[in-house]
VORO-641946 format. One record per residue: residue in three letters; x, y, z of N, C-alpha, C in turn. Coordinates in steps of 0.001 Angstrom, whole numbers, plus 500000, padded with zeros to 6 digits. Each point is the difference from the previous one (the first is absolute). Example, Ala and Ser with C-alpha at 12.3 -4.5 7.8 and 13.67 -1.06 7.14 Angstrom:
ALA513190494310507800499110501190500000500900501200500000/SER499650501050499280500820501190500060499230501090500730/
END
This chain:
UNK980466841307503541499867498853500970499281498448499045/UNK500667499140500005499586498888499107499427498533501067/UNK499748499115499439499733498837500380501154499674501353/UNK499277499586501139501133499605500998500672498609499949/UNK501132499816500018500753498809499865499528498451500286/UNK499708498915499295499471499029500404500639499187501332/UNK499453499587500841500398499163501157500269498745499629/UNK501267499328500473500446498731499571498972498942500985/UNK499780499105499719499099498719500729500719500106501205/UNK501135499981500358500543500006501477499596501079500735/UNK499913501113499375499503501470500665498684499960499879/UNK499180499212499424498657499890500068499436499178501314/UNK500907498791500322499672499499500901500225500297501239/UNK501333500825500043500345500513501217498923500824500519/UNK499152501110498970499339500526500568498630499468500349/UNK499662498969499627498708499638499942500208498897501547/UNK501313499471500199500224499601501357499909500811501289/UNK500523501459499418499878500974500900498560500543500402/UNK499131499228499089498219500602499990499709500931499091/UNK500709500433498991499822500858499327499280498943498549/UNK498788501010499408499905499562498928499638500712498665/UNK500270499436498514500116500920499113498552500545499609/UNK499982501627499647498774500579499672500524501000498795/UNK499105499952498958499870500574498938498890501175500004/UNK500836501461499964499083501299500044499743500521498520/UNK498652499876499713499843501034499014499321501096500118/UNK500499501168499745499619501203500128499637500974498578/UNK498789500926500448499878500936498848501462500549499020/UNK499797500040499029500653501018499124499644501061500216/UNK500758500886500333499745501523500223500483501018498751/UNK500463499133499102500625501151498901498856499714498755/UNK498986499384500143499229500080498708498658500624500261/UNK499749500583498937498774501097499449498532499132501040/UNK499875498984500043498537499885500608500578500080501500/UNK500797499541500074500146500138501603500208501136500274/UNK500576501356499962499909501409499922498668500396500043/UNK498937499417498933498977500819499798498784499451501346/UNK500365498476500215499265499226500945500145500988501660/UNK501414500043499688500497501055501537499135501306500147/UNK500005500759498782499693501409499768498322499917500114/UNK499245498790500061498610499662499743499514500007501416/UNK500625499132500544500140499689501546499920501188500618/UNK501472500416499765500096501353500765499122501252500045/UNK499622499925498661498826501226499774498660499392501082/UNK499683498653499650498679499330501079499932500340501567/UNK501727499932500247499814500318501248499878501191500577/UNK500525501096499151499578501497500130498938500266499742/UNK499245499382499355498322500498499708499031499199501381/UNK500815498497500508499054499922501182500179500537500965/UNK501318500792500310500351500795501033498973501438499849/UNK500018500471499106499241501156499481498622499731500492/UNK499740498811499803498031499784499791500113499833501917/UNK500923499408500644499880499936501445500504501453500716/UNK500080500848499086500517501446500827501533500110500665/UNK500657499038499147501544499943500678500764501048499312/UNK499446501327499545500682500898498742501415500495500758/UNK499652499955501224501522500735500803501225498922499615/UNK499791498911499380501231498874500019500078499798498445/UNK499391500794499217500265500162498503500990500750499530/UNK500869499967499475501237500851499386499834500295498834/UNK499334501426499453499560500174499143501093499866498527/UNK501181500381500621501277499791499028500533498654499773/UNK499822498708500430500199498971500184499676499444498276/UNK499303500213499661499565499316498438501324500621498895/UNK500200501039500137501319500340499235501260499449500229/UNK500143499650501397500980499540500074500013498258499674/UNK499083499357499732499936498924499550500597499426498768/UNK500372500806499230500667499533498416501378500586500063/UNK500359500897501299501496500610499977500868498774500304/UNK501388499987499063500712498953500324500712499939501677/
END
């Protein structure tokens, strides 16, 4: 999946006349090591918070092994 094709000025004008506005959305790059490390840290923090709250029945003990599976 590449970049979407650019709209012509006429297409942009038409969409704006119809009540649309252009929006650019940036999302995290989930392929980076830093993202995966932070996601793992947040997941572990969530598990620990649940454990401290006594919600152990919701914790899947095998989930940690599944994290790195393709």
